[in-house]
Wavefront OBJ file of the C-alpha trace (Angstrom):
o trace
v -14.693 44.812 -11.428
v -17.125 45.967 -14.067
v -15.186 44.132 -16.759
v -14.571 40.929 -14.723
v -17.401 40.779 -12.127
v -16.806 37.167 -11.027
v -13.148 37.700 -10.167
v -11.649 38.463 -6.764
v -8.671 40.714 -6.069
v -5.787 38.784 -4.536
v -2.007 38.981 -4.219
v -0.265 42.325 -4.541
v -3.536 44.071 -5.436
v -5.281 42.875 -2.276
v -2.322 43.780 -0.045
v -2.366 47.285 -1.510
v -6.156 47.769 -1.260
v -6.068 46.568 2.369
v -3.300 49.136 3.089
v -0.838 46.417 4.095
v 1.749 47.858 1.710
v 2.350 51.184 0.015
v 3.740 49.514 -3.130
v 1.316 50.175 -5.980
v 1.032 46.983 -8.047
v 1.975 47.294 -11.691
v -0.819 44.887 -12.713
v -4.158 43.664 -11.358
v -3.941 40.343 -9.502
v -7.224 38.463 -9.860
v -8.407 35.039 -8.713
v -10.898 33.092 -10.817
v -12.424 29.637 -10.838
v -10.450 26.976 -12.672
v -13.306 26.592 -15.134
v -13.356 30.297 -16.079
v -11.858 31.445 -19.353
v -8.414 32.972 -19.510
v -8.161 36.726 -19.201
v -6.043 37.955 -22.092
v -5.530 41.485 -20.771
v -1.766 42.074 -20.260
v -2.543 44.270 -17.232
v -4.026 41.262 -15.394
v -2.280 38.397 -13.598
v -4.808 35.595 -13.243
v -4.758 32.894 -10.562
v -6.953 29.838 -11.063
v -8.473 28.552 -7.803
v -10.607 25.521 -7.008
v -14.306 26.152 -7.527
v -14.953 25.476 -3.814
v -12.956 28.633 -3.021
v -15.770 30.689 -4.562
v -18.742 28.963 -2.930
v -20.536 29.743 0.298
v -19.502 27.588 3.257
v -22.663 25.752 4.391
v -21.603 25.909 8.049
v -20.671 29.581 8.337
v -22.814 30.868 5.436
v -19.961 33.074 4.202
v -17.788 32.936 1.128
v -14.339 31.539 1.729
v -12.712 34.865 2.433
v -14.408 36.900 -0.282
v -15.680 40.280 0.824
v -16.553 43.593 -0.795
v -14.909 46.879 0.076
v -15.293 50.421 -1.164
v -12.272 51.766 -2.998
v -12.324 55.073 -4.906
v -16.147 55.120 -4.921
v -16.291 51.610 -6.377
v -17.250 48.341 -4.763
v -14.624 45.646 -5.355
v -14.596 41.937 -4.528
v -11.468 41.092 -2.595
v -10.141 38.447 -0.241
v -10.332 39.619 3.374
v -7.222 40.305 5.456
v -7.402 36.919 7.184
v -7.458 35.046 3.881
v -4.639 37.204 2.524
v -2.510 36.305 5.551
v -2.900 32.640 4.608
v -2.032 33.484 0.989
v 1.046 35.395 2.159
v 2.291 32.346 4.058
v 1.527 30.000 1.164
v 3.433 32.147 -1.327
v 6.239 33.349 0.948
v 9.017 31.847 -1.187
v 7.790 33.710 -4.321
v 7.700 37.152 -2.674
v 10.721 39.486 -2.355
v 11.928 39.543 1.264
v 11.641 43.305 1.793
v 8.049 43.278 0.455
v 7.214 40.313 2.700
v 8.716 42.029 5.772
v 6.677 45.191 5.121
v 3.420 43.233 4.917
v 4.211 41.079 7.983
v 5.056 44.224 9.957
v 1.669 45.689 9.069
v -0.090 42.434 10.002
v 1.597 42.594 13.421
v 0.177 46.101 13.907
v -3.394 44.944 13.183
v -3.216 41.453 14.723
v -5.559 42.474 17.563
v -8.273 43.324 14.986
v -8.085 39.996 13.161
v -10.218 36.880 13.620
v -7.714 34.025 13.935
v -10.549 31.495 13.986
v -11.203 32.492 10.381
v -7.478 32.264 9.634
v -7.505 28.666 10.878
v -10.583 27.875 8.774
v -8.961 29.345 5.663
v -5.676 27.536 6.302
v -7.579 24.245 6.645
v -8.641 24.542 2.986
v -5.051 23.821 1.932
v -2.908 20.689 2.236
v -0.170 22.453 4.191
v -2.492 23.922 6.837
v -0.335 22.906 9.822
v 2.747 24.514 8.270
v 0.797 27.671 7.424
v -0.557 28.028 10.968
v 2.896 27.398 12.446
v 4.355 30.136 10.241
v 1.592 32.551 11.278
v 2.227 31.884 14.953
v 5.947 32.486 14.529
v 5.682 35.541 12.279
v 2.579 37.445 13.414
v 1.525 36.480 16.934
l 1 2 3 4 5 6 7 8 9 10 11 12 13 14 15 16 17 18 19 20 21 22 23 24 25 26 27 28 29 30 31 32 33 34 35 36 37 38 39 40 41 42 43 44 45 46 47 48 49 50 51 52 53 54 55 56 57 58 59 60 61 62 63 64 65 66 67 68 69 70 71 72 73 74 75 76 77 78 79 80 81 82 83 84 85 86 87 88 89 90 91 92 93 94 95 96 97 98 99 100 101 102 103 104 105 106 107 108 109 110 111 112 113 114 115 116 117 118 119 120 121 122 123 124 125 126 127 128 129 130 131 132 133 134 135 136 137 138 139 140 141
């Protein structure tokens, strides 16, 4: 985070830091704005997101899923668990099935802690929001 302060942990990194999987990622998965420069570090997998994904929502006054957590005495910017559930559904076809099943199983265990109103808000940011919410209802709830 010191080297790339404007980035946000996502993907396999975020699932690991949120304790949704015990698989340690081999690289750092970071989300950046589309207008940001490419990260040339081979240890980093970079995802370019729309700039709106990094701005504060004027209605809720929160970032679109970006939060900070403490990990190994460091503060890291990361997508929250609700946003990562939406990302999991969006990218389901790209994820190995056993990895997906492990994460879904852990989401089922913590479903009572989650804010599904936020999940709906995050899903609405994407074109396939109805499909994403249907998948969440079938898989998690």
